VOTORNU-252557 format. One record per residue: x, y, z of N, C-alpha, C in turn; residue in three letters. Coordinates in steps of 0.2 Angstrom, whole numbers, plus 5000, padded with zeros to 4 digits. Example, Ala and Ser with C-alpha at 12.3 -4.5 7.8 and 13.67 -1.06 7.14 Angstrom:
506649725039506249785039506649845039ALA
506449895035506849955036506450005039SER
END
This chain:
500449955000500050015000500650085001MET
500250124995500550174996500350234995SER
500450294997499950345000500050404994THR
499550434991499850494987500350534991LEU
500850594987500950634988500650704990LYS
500850754994500750824995499950804995ASN
499350744999498950765001498650805006GLN
498250865005498050925008497150905009SER
496950885017496450855016496250935020VAL
495550955019495151005020494650975026VAL
494451015030493650985035493351075037ARG
492851065034492451135038492451135043LYS
492451165048492251185057491651215055GLU
491351255053490851265052490351285048ASN
489551305046489051345042488951385044ILE
488751435041488051465044487251435043SER
486851455049486051435046485851475041VAL
486151535039485951545035486251525025ASP
486651505028486951455020486751385020PHE
486651355027486151305026485351315025PHE
485051345028484451385026484151375015TYR
484651435014484751455007484851375002LYS
485151325007485451255001484951205002GLN
484551215007484051155008483251185008VAL
483051245007482351285008481851245006HIS
482251234998481851234992481951134993LYS
482351114991482351034992482050994998SER
482051055003481750995010481051015011PHE
480951065010480251115011480251135018ASN
480851175019480951195024480851275024ILE
480351295027480151375026480351405035ASP
480551465034480751505039480151545044LEU
479951525048479351525052479351595057LEU
479851605059480151655063480451715060SER
480551775063480951835058481451805056GLN
481851845053482551835049483051875053LYS
483051825061483451835063484251775065VAL
484651785068485051755070485251705064GLY
485251725059485351685052486051675052MET
486651715056487251715056487551675059ASP
487151645064487351585070487651535067ARG
488151475070488651445067488251385067LYS
488251315064488151255065488951225065ILE
489051185070489851155071489651085073ILE
489251075072489250995074488750955068ASP
488850895065488350865058487950845062GLN
487650825068487150785071486850815072ASN
486250795072485550815074485250805081LEU
484850855085484650815090483750815093HIS
483450765097482850785099482850795107ARG
482650845105482750905113482150865117PRO
482050795117481350775121481450795129GLY
482150755131482250765137482450855141LEU
482750865136482750945137482150995139ALA
481650975135481051015136480750995142LEU
480850915145480750895151481050935156ALA
481650965155481850985161482650945164GLY
482750905158483550855159483750915154PHE
484450945156485050995153485650955154VAL
485750915159486550895159486650875153ASP
486550855151486750825145486350855137LEU
486350905137485750915131486350945127PHE
486350915119486750935112486551015112SER
486651055114486251125113486651155106TYR
487251115104487551145098487451115091SER
486951065094486751025086486051065082ARG
485751045078485151085076484651035078ILE
484251075082483551045087483151045082GLN
482850975080482150935077481450935082LEU
481050955080480550945084479750915080PHE
479850855082479550805078478650785082GLY
478450745080477850735084477850725091ASN
478450685093478350675102478350735105THR
478950785101479050855106478550885105GLU
478050895099477450935098477050925105LYS
476750855105476150835105476550845115LYS
477050835118477350865123477050925125TYR
477150975121477051035123476551055122LEU
475851025118475451035118474851005124GLU
475350955126474950945133474850975140GLN
475551035140475751075144475251145146LEU
475151165151474851235149475251275148SER
475151335145475251385143475951415148LYS
476151435152476451435156477051385156ASP
476651345158477351265157477651275151GLU
477451285145477551265138478051315137ARG
478051385140478351445138479151415144ILE
479051395149479651395156479951335150LYS
479551295149480151225144480651255140ALA
480251295134480451325128481051385131VAL
480851415137481251455138482051425141LYS
481851365145482451345147482851325140ARG
482551285136482951275130483451335126LEU
483051405126483351455121483651495124MET
483951475132484351495136485051455134GLU
484951405129485751395126485951425119PHE
486251425117486551445110486451395106PRO
485851385105485751335100485651355093ILE
485851325086485951375081485151385077PRO
484751335076484051335075483651285077CYS
483051265076482551245078482051225071ILE
482051165070481551145066480951105067ILE
480151125064479751085066479651035060PHE
479450965062479450925056478750895055SER
478450865049477750845050477250895049ASP
477450945047476950995045476651025051GLY
476950995057476851045064477051135064ASN
476551165069476651245068476851245077LYS
477251285077477551305084477051355087PRO
476751375092476351415095476651465094GLU
476051525095476451595096476751615100LYS
476751605105477351615111478051585111GLU
477851545105478751505105478951525099ILE
478551565095478751605087479051675093ILE
478751695097478751765099479651755104GLU
479751705106480251695110480751675106MET
480751645101481351635097481651695094ALA
480951745091481251805090481651865095ASN
481251845099481851885105482451855107ASP
482451795106483151765107483451765101ASN
483451765097483751795090484051705086GLY
483251665088483451595086482851565079ILE
483151555074482951555067482551485068PRO
481851515068481351455069480951425061LEU
481051355059481251315055480451285053PHE
480151265048479551205047479651195041GLY
479351095045479451075034478751015037SER
478551015030478150955029478150885029ASN
478850885029479350815028479050775035PHE
479150715034479050665038479750675044LYS
479650675050480350685054480750625052THR
480750555052481250525050481650535043THR
481150545038481350585033481950645031LYS
481650685034481950735035482550745039LEU
482650715045483350705048483750665043ALA
483450605040483850585036484250645031TYR
483750675027484050715023484450765025LEU
484150785031484750845034485450815037ILE
485550755039485950725042486450715038SER
486250675029486550665025486850745021ASP
486550805020486750875019487050885025PHE
487350865030487850905034488450855034LEU
488150785032488850755032489350765026ASP
488750815022489250815013489650885017ASP
489450935022489650995024490150965025GLN
490250935032490750905037491350865035PHE
491150845028491650765028492450805025ALA
492950775027493550785024493550795017PRO
494050835015494050835007494750845006ARG
494750824999495350834996495650854990ILE
496050864987495950914978496450864976SER
496350824972497050804969496950824960LEU
497650804958497750854951497450784947HIS
497250784941497050714937496550734934GLY
496450674930495850654925495250604929SER
494750614930494050564934493650554929PHE
493450494928492850484923492750444923LEU
491850404923491650364924491650314917ASP
492050264918492150194913491650144916VAL
491250124912490650074912490450064918TYR
490450114921490250124930490750114934GLY
491250124933491750134936492050194937VAL
492250214944492650284944493250264943GLY
493750304938494350294937494550364938ILE
495250384941495450434943496350414939LEU
496450454933497050454928497550514933PHE
498050484935498550524938499050514936ILE
499550564936500250564932500650634931GLY
501350654930501750694928501250754923LYS
501250814924501050874918501150834912SER
500750824907500750824900500950754899GLY
500850704903500950654902500450604896ILE
499850664895499150634893498550624895GLY
498450624901497950624905497350644902LYS
497450724901496550724897496550714891SER
497150684886497050654881496650594880GLU
496750544886496750484887495850494888VAL
495950564893495050574896494650604889ALA
495050614886494550644880494350584874LEU
494750544875494550484869494050444872ASP
494150434880493850404885492950424882LEU
492950494881492350524882492050514875VAL
492350504870492250504863492050444864GLU
492250384865491650324865491250294869ARG
491150374872490550354877490450364884GLY
491050354887491150354894490950424895HIS
490950444902490750504905491350544909ARG
491250604910491850634911491650664918LEU
491950664923491650674930492150754933VAL
492650754931493050814931493850804928ALA
494150864927494850844922495150914927ASP
495850894928496250954931496250954938ASP
495750974943495650984948494950924951VAL
495350874954494550844957494550834964VAL
493950854966493950864974493550794975ILE
493750784982493550704984493350724991PHE
492650694993492450694998492350655003THR
492650625005492550555011491950545015LYS
491450505011490750475015490950405017LYS
490650425025490750365027491450335028GLY
491550275029492450255033492850245025GLU
492350195020492850175013492350205007GLY
492250265007491950274999492350375001ILE
492550374993492650444992492450444986LEU
491750514985491550514982491750594976ILE
492050584971492350644968491950704962GLY
492250744961491650804958492250844957SER
492050874951492550974948492251014954GLY
492651064953492751134956492051174952THR
491751224955491351254952491451294947ASP
492051314947492351354941492351334936THR
492851264936493151204928492651174928ILE
492051144932491551114931491751044925LYS
491551034918491751014913492051014905HIS
492751074910493051094904493651054904PHE
494151074899494451044898495251074894MET
495751074896496451084894496551034889GLU
496751034882497050974880497751024874VAL
498250994877498851054876498751034866ARG
498851074864498851094856498351134854GLY
497651094858497151154854496951184860ILE
496951194868496751234872495951204874GLY
495751264878495051244881494651214876ILE
494351144879493651154877493151134882ILE
492351134879492051124884491551054882ASP
491750994887491350944887490850944885VAL
490550974890489750964890489250984883ARG
489751034881489351074875489751064868SER
490050984868490350964865490050904861MET
490050864866489950784866489150774869PHE
488750834873488050824875488050804883GLY
487450794884487250804891487750724895ILE
487450664890487750624890488550594891ARG
488750644892489750614892490050644897ALA
489450674902489750704908489350674915ILE
489650664920489250674927489350714932ARG
489250734936489350794941489650754947PHE
489450694950490050654955489850594954GLN
490450544958490750484953491050474959LYS
490750384964491450354968491950364964ARG
492550334969493150334966493250254968LEU
493650194962493550154964494150124962GLU
494450174957495150134954495750194953ILE
496250194953496850244953497250204948VAL
497350264942497650224937498350294936VAL
499050264937499350334936499850294930GLU
499850344925499950354921500950364919LEU
501250334918502050374918502450314911GLU
503050384909503450334905503850264906ILE
503850224902504250174903504550174907TRP
504750124913505250124917505750054918ASN
506250064913506449994913506949954920GLU
506950004924507149974932506549964936ASP
505849964934505349944939505049874934TYR
504949844940504549784941503749794938GLU
503449794933502749814933502449734934TYR
501949734936501349674937501249644929THR
501449574931501249524926500549494924ARG
500549474932499749424935499349454937THR
499549514939498749534944498749494950GLY
499349444952498949414958499149444965LEU
499549514962499649554969499749614970ASP
498949654972498649684970498749744975GLU
498949804972499249874974498549914976SER
498649954983498150004985498450054985THR
498050124985498450194987498050224991VAL
498250244996497950285002497650365000ASN
497050364999496950424999496450465003ILE
496550495009496150545013496050475018ASN
496450435019496250355025495950315022GLY
495850305014495450265008495850235007VAL
495950165005496350135002495950104997ASP
496150124990495950124985496350084978VAL
495950034975496449994970496950044966PRO
497450034965497950064963498350034957TYR
498450064950498750034944499250074942ILE
499850044941500050094938500450064932ARG
500350124927500350084919500750134917LEU
501350084912501750124910501550144900PRO
501750194899501650214892502250214887ILE
502150174881502550164875502150164869ILE
502650184864502350184857501950144855PRO
501350154854500850094851500550054856GLY
500550084861500150064866499250104867LYS
498950064867498150084867497950104875ASN
497950144876497850164884497050174885ILE
496750194879496150204881495450104881THR
495850064877495650014878495949974883VAL
496549984884496549964889496349994897ILE
496150054898495750094901494950054902SER
494850034897494050014899494149934899GLU
494849894896494949844901494949854910SER
495349884910495449904918494649904921VAL
494249944919493449954921493349884921ALA
493149854915492749794915493049734919LEU
493649724920494349674925494049694933HIS
493949764932493649774941492749764941TYR
492649754938491849724936491749654938LEU
492249624935492349574935492349524943LEU
492949574944493149554951492649564955LYS
492249604956491749634960491049574962HIS
491049554955490549514954490849444955TYR
491449414958491749364959492149324954GLY
492249324950492749324944493249364945TYR
493849314947494549344945494949314939ASN
495149314935495449304929496149274933ALA
496649304937497349274938497249234940ALA
496649214946496549174951496449104948GLU
496049124943495649054938496249034934LYS
496549074931497149034927497548984932LEU
497749024936498149004944497848914944LYS
497048894947496848854949496948804942GLN
496748814935496648794930497648774929GLN
498048784930498648774929498948714935ILE
498748724941498648674947498348624945LYS
497848634942497348554941497748524933THR
498048574928498548534925498948494927LYS
499248544929499848494932499848424939ILE
499348434940499148384946498748324941LYS
498548344935498248294932498848264926GLU
499348314926499948274921500348224925LYS
500248254932500748214936500348134936SER
499648124936499548074940499248034933SER
499548034927499348004921499948014915LYS
500047964911500547964904499948014900ILE
500248044898500048084890500448084884ASN
500348084878500848084873501048154872ARG
501748144870502348194870501948264869ALA
501448254864501248304859500548314858VAL
500048364860499348374859499148394855ASP
498848374848498648404843497948384841TYR
497648434838496848404836497148364829PHE
496748294829497048244823496548274818GLU
496048304818495648344813495548394814HIS
495548454810495548524811494748524811ASP
494448524818493748524818493748584824PHE
493048614824493048674831492648614837GLU
END
């Protein structure tokens, strides 16, 4: 296992409530119920919190730094309280520097709760999505925002559904290989600068930057727009990274793999990704080899390993030959298929 050099991992420390609201209010059906106050409050935790115990008075372990999600349970509890008790319960909550409160399931907060939110500068939102669905969507969004990210120089493509990152020295031909693959029907995710976001423990999702997107630099031609030239079928906005292919000029001193029995990996942002070191020599069709790399990966994913299959066949053949006597030369006596 090796590690790519010059990896610079970046992780967001916080996002503002205003940024959160602008990004999700349409897709998650979230509306602002209070006045536009406290929108500069910071969300520093990617997890959500259901404040049932805090409303009941137990605040010793209150996770106030998280977005507070009020579902049917919290709403029903508040409805069973008298007005004075409800005000006391919510006031106790709002004494903490919570980023915002979201009511789910179409629930609406009482007038006094909205007034307290305005007085304390706490944004109050509502959504008609079910609590479970809304919690999943918000958690997934926050996971993306707070996930560690790394930018790498290379060309990232979807080849037969397999995410392949081509890396190598400047001028080695990464963009040219990518362009050839796009022309053959595969899809470009990003060229030159690729941003990889870590999702979970072993998943890296790659995408391009907002500025470059699907533009590509081809030496001798200049900048081309892959989307305009080849159409929407030729691009993807994100893809999981599954293989890293490093292109390099043939090195006689390096022993390249011949069988594929010994698999190599490269560590990117704490994730081990299959790694192939591919030498370039005149007459070598890198595009076709790249397609073969993707198909070979798919075969292995579905349980077929050509190298292991050949190894077993050789072992079986050797065993058979050692147990019986054969003619010196095996050949077709008649040239029939």
